[in-house]
C-alpha positions as CSV (number, residue, x, y, z in Angstrom):
1,M,128.0,142.2,105.4
2,S,126.9,141.9,109.3
3,V,127.8,138.3,109.9
4,R,130.8,137.8,111.9
5,L,132.8,135.2,110.2
6,T,135.7,133.2,111.5
7,D,139.0,132.6,109.1
8,G,137.5,129.2,108.3
9,D,134.5,130.6,107.1
10,R,136.8,133.1,104.8
11,A,138.7,130.2,103.4
12,Y,135.4,128.3,102.3
13,L,133.8,132.0,100.6
14,A,137.7,132.5,99.4
15,G,137.6,128.8,97.5
16,D,140.1,127.3,99.4
17,H,138.0,123.9,99.6
18,G,136.7,124.3,96.2
19,P,133.8,126.3,94.0
20,S,131.1,123.8,95.2
21,A,131.9,124.2,99.0
22,Q,132.6,128.2,98.3
23,S,128.9,128.5,96.7
24,A,127.6,126.2,100.0
25,M,129.2,128.8,102.1
26,R,127.6,131.6,100.4
27,V,124.3,129.9,100.9
28,V,124.8,129.6,104.5
29,V,126.2,132.9,104.8
30,R,123.6,134.7,102.9
31,L,120.8,132.5,105.3
32,A,122.6,133.6,108.2
33,D,122.3,137.6,107.3
34,T,118.9,137.1,106.3
35,M,117.9,135.5,109.8
36,E,119.6,138.2,111.3
37,A,122.3,136.1,113.1
38,E,125.6,137.1,114.5
39,G,127.8,134.6,113.4
40,L,127.4,130.7,112.4
41,L,127.9,127.6,114.6
42,D,129.6,124.3,114.1
43,I,127.2,121.7,113.4
44,T,128.1,117.7,114.4
45,G,125.7,116.2,111.7
46,A,123.0,116.9,109.0
47,H,120.3,115.2,107.4
48,I,119.3,115.6,104.1
49,D,116.1,116.2,102.1
50,S,117.1,117.5,99.3
51,C,117.5,113.8,97.7
52,L,114.2,113.4,97.0
53,Y,113.4,114.3,93.4
54,H,111.1,116.9,92.4
55,G,112.4,117.8,88.6
56,P,115.3,118.4,87.0
57,A,116.7,121.9,89.0
58,V,117.1,119.5,91.8
59,L,119.4,117.2,89.9
60,D,121.5,120.1,88.7
61,F,122.2,121.6,92.0
62,A,123.4,118.2,93.0
63,D,125.3,117.7,89.7
64,W,127.1,121.3,90.2
65,L,128.0,120.5,94.0
66,A,129.2,116.7,93.0
67,D,131.0,117.7,90.0
68,G,133.0,120.8,92.0
69,G,134.3,118.3,94.3
70,A,131.8,118.7,97.3
71,R,131.9,116.6,100.3
72,V,130.0,116.9,103.5
73,A,132.3,117.8,106.3
74,V,130.1,116.3,109.2
75,P,128.5,112.8,109.3
76,T,125.2,113.5,107.0
77,T,122.3,111.0,106.3
78,L,119.8,110.7,103.8
79,N,115.7,111.5,103.7
80,V,113.4,109.3,102.1
81,S,114.2,109.3,98.0
82,S,111.6,108.9,95.0
83,L,112.4,105.2,94.8
84,D,112.5,101.9,97.0
85,L,115.6,100.3,95.7
86,L,115.2,97.2,97.7
87,H,111.5,96.9,96.1
88,P,111.7,98.4,92.6
89,D,108.6,96.4,91.8
90,L,106.7,98.6,93.6
91,Y,107.3,101.8,91.6
92,R,104.2,103.0,88.9
93,G,105.4,106.2,87.6
94,D,107.1,107.6,84.6
95,P,110.6,105.3,84.0
96,D,112.2,108.3,83.0
97,W,111.5,110.0,86.4
98,A,112.9,107.2,88.1
99,V,116.0,107.1,86.2
100,Q,116.6,110.8,87.3
101,A,115.6,110.1,90.6
102,R,118.2,107.0,90.7
103,R,120.8,109.7,89.4
104,L,120.1,112.0,92.6
105,M,120.7,109.5,94.6
106,E,123.6,108.5,93.5
107,R,125.1,112.2,93.6
108,Y,124.4,112.7,97.1
109,E,126.2,109.3,97.9
110,E,129.3,110.1,96.3
111,M,129.3,113.8,98.2
112,G,129.7,111.2,101.3
113,C,126.2,111.2,102.5
114,Q,125.0,107.9,104.1
115,P,122.5,105.9,102.2
116,T,119.9,105.7,104.9
117,W,117.0,107.0,103.1
118,T,114.5,107.3,106.0
119,C,112.7,110.3,107.4
120,A,113.1,109.0,110.8
121,P,116.9,109.2,111.1
122,Y,116.2,109.3,115.1
123,Q,115.4,105.7,114.9
124,L,119.1,104.7,113.7
125,D,121.8,103.5,116.1
126,V,123.7,106.8,115.8
127,R,121.5,109.6,116.8
128,P,122.2,113.3,118.4
129,S,122.3,113.9,121.7
130,F,120.8,116.7,124.0
131,G,122.1,120.0,123.5
132,E,124.4,118.8,119.9
133,Q,124.1,121.5,117.2
134,I,122.5,119.8,113.9
135,A,121.5,121.0,110.7
136,W,118.4,118.8,109.9
137,A,115.9,118.8,106.9
138,E,112.2,116.9,106.9
139,S,109.9,118.3,109.1
140,N,108.8,115.4,111.1
141,A,112.7,114.6,111.8
142,I,113.2,118.3,112.7
143,V,110.7,118.6,115.5
144,F,111.6,115.3,116.7
145,A,115.2,116.0,117.2
146,N,114.1,119.6,118.8
147,S,111.7,118.1,121.1
148,V,112.2,114.8,122.1
149,L,116.0,114.4,121.3
150,G,116.5,117.7,122.9
151,A,119.1,118.5,120.2
152,R,119.1,121.8,118.2
153,T,118.4,122.6,114.8
154,H,116.5,125.1,112.8
155,R,113.5,124.3,110.0
156,Y,116.0,123.6,107.1
157,G,114.5,122.9,103.4
158,D,116.1,121.8,100.4
159,F,119.6,123.0,99.3
160,I,120.3,124.7,102.7
161,D,120.4,121.3,104.5
162,I,123.2,120.1,102.0
163,C,125.2,123.4,102.2
164,A,125.1,123.1,105.8
165,A,126.3,119.8,105.7
166,I,129.4,120.6,103.5
167,C,130.7,123.6,105.5
168,G,129.9,122.0,108.7
169,R,128.4,125.5,109.6
170,A,124.9,126.8,110.5
171,P,123.7,130.1,111.0
172,A,123.4,130.8,115.0
173,A,120.0,131.7,115.2
174,G,116.5,130.2,115.5
175,L,116.0,127.4,117.3
176,H,119.8,126.8,117.7
177,L,119.6,129.2,120.3
178,E,117.9,128.8,123.9
179,G,116.1,131.8,124.0
180,N,114.2,131.1,121.0
181,R,113.4,127.7,122.7
182,R,111.0,128.9,125.0
183,G,107.4,127.9,124.8
184,T,105.2,130.8,123.1
185,L,102.0,129.4,123.5
186,L,100.1,126.8,126.3
187,V,97.9,123.7,125.0
188,R,96.2,122.8,128.0
189,L,94.3,119.3,127.8
190,E,91.2,119.2,130.0
191,G,88.9,116.5,130.7
192,L,90.0,113.4,128.7
193,G,89.5,110.2,129.9
194,D,92.3,107.8,130.8
195,D,91.4,105.6,128.0
196,L,91.6,108.5,125.4
197,L,95.3,109.4,126.9
198,D,96.6,105.5,126.5
199,R,95.7,105.5,123.3
200,D,98.2,105.9,120.3
201,V,95.3,107.4,117.9
202,L,95.2,110.5,120.3
203,Y,99.1,111.6,119.4
204,P,98.2,112.4,115.8
205,V,95.1,114.0,116.3
206,L,96.4,116.0,118.9
207,G,99.2,116.9,117.1
208,H,97.0,118.2,114.0
209,L,95.2,120.2,116.2
210,V,98.1,121.6,117.8
211,G,100.0,122.4,114.4
212,Q,97.0,124.5,113.6
213,T,96.8,126.2,116.5
214,A,100.7,127.4,117.2
215,G,101.6,127.7,113.3
216,H,105.6,128.7,113.7
217,G,105.1,128.8,117.2
218,V,106.2,126.3,120.1
219,P,103.6,125.1,121.6
220,V,103.9,123.8,125.2
221,I,101.4,120.8,125.9
222,D,100.3,120.4,129.1
223,G,97.9,117.2,130.3
224,L,99.2,114.0,128.8
225,P,100.5,111.7,130.8
226,P,104.0,111.7,132.1
227,S,106.7,109.9,130.1
228,V,105.0,109.4,126.7
229,G,107.0,107.2,124.6
230,E,109.0,108.1,121.6
231,D,106.6,106.8,119.0
232,R,103.4,108.7,120.3
233,L,105.7,111.8,120.5
234,K,106.5,111.3,117.0
235,A,103.2,111.0,115.3
236,L,102.3,114.5,117.4
237,G,105.5,116.1,116.2
238,A,104.8,114.8,112.7
239,A,101.1,115.5,112.6
240,A,102.0,119.4,114.4
241,A,104.7,119.9,111.8
242,S,102.3,118.9,108.6
243,A,99.4,120.8,110.0
244,G,101.6,124.1,110.9
245,S,105.4,124.6,110.7
246,V,106.2,123.6,114.4
247,G,109.8,123.1,114.7
248,L,109.7,122.2,118.7
249,F,107.2,121.2,121.0
250,H,106.9,120.7,124.6
251,A,105.3,117.9,125.8
252,V,105.4,118.6,130.1
253,G,106.9,115.5,132.0
254,S,107.9,114.0,128.9
255,T,110.3,116.1,126.8
256,P,114.0,117.2,128.0
257,E,113.3,121.0,128.3
258,A,109.7,120.8,129.6
259,P,110.0,119.1,133.3
260,T,107.5,121.7,134.4
261,V,105.4,124.2,132.4
262,E,107.5,127.0,134.1
263,A,110.7,125.5,132.5
264,A,109.2,125.0,129.4
265,F,108.5,129.1,129.1
266,Q,112.0,129.4,130.9
267,G,110.3,131.4,133.7
268,V,107.8,133.7,131.6
269,E,104.1,133.5,131.6
270,P,102.4,132.4,128.6
271,E,100.8,134.9,126.6
272,V,98.4,132.7,125.1
273,V,96.6,129.6,126.4
274,V,94.4,127.5,124.6
275,V,92.2,124.9,126.5
276,V,91.6,121.4,124.5
277,G,88.7,119.0,125.1
278,T,87.2,116.2,123.4
279,A,85.1,118.4,121.5
280,E,88.3,120.0,119.9
281,L,89.8,116.9,119.6
282,R,86.7,115.5,117.7
283,A,86.9,118.3,115.3
284,A,90.6,117.3,114.7
285,R,89.9,113.6,114.0
286,D,87.3,114.7,111.6
287,A,89.5,117.1,109.6
288,L,92.0,114.2,109.1
289,S,89.0,112.5,106.7
290,T,88.3,113.8,103.5
291,T,85.2,111.1,103.2
292,G,82.8,108.9,105.1
293,D,82.5,106.4,102.3
294,S,82.9,102.8,104.1
295,R,84.7,101.4,100.5
296,L,88.3,100.7,101.5
297,G,91.4,100.3,98.6
298,T,94.3,100.8,100.7
299,V,95.8,100.9,104.3
300,S,98.9,103.0,104.3
301,L,100.9,103.0,108.0
302,G,104.4,104.1,108.8
303,T,104.4,108.0,108.1
304,P,107.1,108.8,109.4
305,H,108.6,105.4,109.0
306,Y,107.3,102.8,111.6
307,S,109.7,101.6,114.3
308,V,110.5,97.9,115.5
309,A,108.0,98.5,118.2
310,E,105.0,99.8,115.8
311,I,105.5,96.8,113.2
312,S,105.6,94.5,116.7
313,R,102.2,96.0,117.5
314,L,100.6,95.2,113.8
315,V,102.1,91.4,114.5
316,E,99.8,91.2,117.4
317,L,97.0,93.0,115.6
318,L,96.9,90.9,112.7
319,D,97.2,87.4,114.8
320,G,97.0,85.2,111.9
321,R,94.6,86.8,110.2
322,S,94.7,88.2,106.5
323,V,94.7,91.0,104.6
324,H,91.2,91.1,102.5
325,P,92.1,90.6,98.7
326,D,90.8,93.6,97.7
327,V,92.7,95.6,100.1
328,S,96.5,96.6,99.7
329,F,98.5,97.0,102.8
330,Y,101.6,99.1,102.6
331,V,103.8,99.8,105.6
332,S,106.6,102.2,105.3
333,T,109.7,102.3,107.1
334,G,113.5,102.2,107.2
335,R,115.5,99.6,105.6
336,D,117.5,99.3,108.9
337,V,114.4,98.6,110.5
338,L,113.1,96.0,108.0
339,A,115.7,94.4,108.5
340,E,115.6,93.9,112.1
341,V,111.9,92.9,111.6
342,G,113.4,90.1,109.5
343,L,115.9,89.1,112.2
344,R,113.1,88.6,114.7
345,G,110.8,86.7,112.0
346,W,108.2,89.0,111.7
347,E,108.7,89.8,107.8
348,E,107.8,86.9,105.9
349,P,104.2,86.0,108.3
350,L,103.6,89.9,107.8
351,R,104.0,89.4,103.8
352,S,101.6,86.1,103.9
353,A,99.3,87.9,105.7
354,G,98.9,90.2,102.8
355,V,101.4,93.2,104.1
356,T,103.6,94.9,101.3
357,F,106.6,96.5,103.0
358,V,108.2,100.2,101.3
359,T,111.3,101.1,102.3
360,D,113.5,104.2,100.9
361,T,110.6,106.3,100.4
362,C,106.7,106.6,101.4
363,T,103.6,106.1,99.7
364,Y,102.5,109.7,99.8
365,I,105.7,110.4,97.8
366,T,106.2,107.9,95.0
367,P,103.7,106.6,92.9
368,I,103.1,103.5,94.9
369,L,99.5,103.0,95.2
370,A,97.9,100.2,93.2
371,E,94.3,101.5,93.9
372,T,93.4,105.2,94.2
373,S,89.7,105.1,93.2
374,R,88.5,103.8,96.6
375,P,89.2,105.3,99.7
376,A,92.7,104.9,101.6
377,M,92.8,104.5,105.2
378,T,96.0,105.6,107.6
379,D,96.8,106.1,111.1
380,S,99.2,108.8,110.1
381,G,98.2,112.6,110.8
382,K,100.7,113.5,108.5
383,W,99.8,111.0,105.5
384,A,96.4,112.1,105.7
385,Y,97.0,115.9,105.4
386,Y,99.3,115.2,102.5
387,A,98.0,112.1,100.3
388,P,94.7,113.9,98.8
389,G,96.5,116.8,97.2
390,N,99.4,114.7,96.3
391,L,98.0,111.6,95.2
392,G,94.3,112.5,94.5
393,V,92.9,110.1,96.8
394,E,90.1,110.2,99.3
395,V,91.6,109.7,103.1
396,V,89.6,108.0,106.3
397,F,91.7,108.3,109.3
398,G,91.6,106.0,112.2
399,S,93.6,104.0,115.0
400,V,95.9,101.5,114.2
401,E,93.7,98.7,115.6
402,D,91.0,100.4,113.0
403,C,93.3,100.0,110.0
404,V,94.1,96.4,110.8
405,A,90.2,95.4,111.3
406,S,89.3,97.6,108.0
407,A,91.8,95.6,106.0
408,V,90.6,92.5,107.3
409,A,87.0,93.1,106.6
410,G,87.7,94.7,103.1
411,E,85.7,97.9,104.1
412,V,86.1,101.0,106.8
413,V,85.5,99.6,110.5
414,R,86.2,102.0,113.3
415,D,85.6,102.3,116.8
416,D,85.1,106.0,117.8
417,G,83.7,105.5,121.0
418,I,86.9,106.5,123.2
419,W,86.4,110.0,121.4
420,G,82.7,110.4,123.5
421,D,80.9,110.4,120.4
422,G,77.6,109.0,122.3
């Protein structure tokens, strides 16, 4: 074994913390060896994706850990599950599957994880600071933590996440290390109008394009307005992590490791430069829709989970109007955000207007949609990417303004003038 271990690491491997913790450390060390890490590093927190039920093996692993007395060693939040515990009547799936999914959630709580049930842990009151070493799973959370917060996590998947949380250790490799956070390609925006640059809808489209272009790389995006807001960066990162495997991007003038192009590349000249204009963005936008059908069955917002600010925008857009009776309108969000929305007096008016809130899960994962024979509309690049395969539904991508107008009209309505379609 080439990984350098501390006495504390060896104590875990020797079983001093119990058989489950011993197995968890074996997994972490084996991963470190595969990543050619010289050693392990301490983490200050973790975010777990393994709590999403995909079948018996997922629960078997959690049972093995929990039955062996495993407890997380660092503050640990939980990603979306397969159930909405606050609104159980929304679930349309197999009852036996739901029982197993609920048991999985319970097992992770038994291990000391916080029942946050959100894919956007960065919207919680406590979140990692710049430079903090963490072990996060869930692709959009990873890219946000790395890019927007400047915390440091590699792209961790199911089982690795909880093992790192139990040990409080992660491989000293990948995006944990400064040298691996250097940009690998430059995405230069040219010829975009100010109107487009100031629209929310640009960011998931750009993210989709960046993900397809960058793959596993670290893209540096130059040409966005300075100080882009967190919700727009969230949408960009989520789409990039779905269409590609982006775990970190730099937006020059907005993300903390990219005050300049030179800083983002750590003083090294970019080897690849990709120029993006309106034509490339129109192609990326069109790729997010699977149909031109104007019929509409569903509108789904909140992938990643909607923030308080995004729901505030929804209140403004509906402005006393109601969703058409033939359209189901879902907004996925975290339970903490929904509680704040209730305190601000927005929840009941939105429900009265025809909005259904979903917490603890997401509508492209869990069988919640009441209608899948007619197209669904979304403002999320991530939802548009995954829903056709997961749900078998045709998808129309549009801005949040388009989504609300369509929901009210009962058919797809889009204003594509900002893209220069002519």
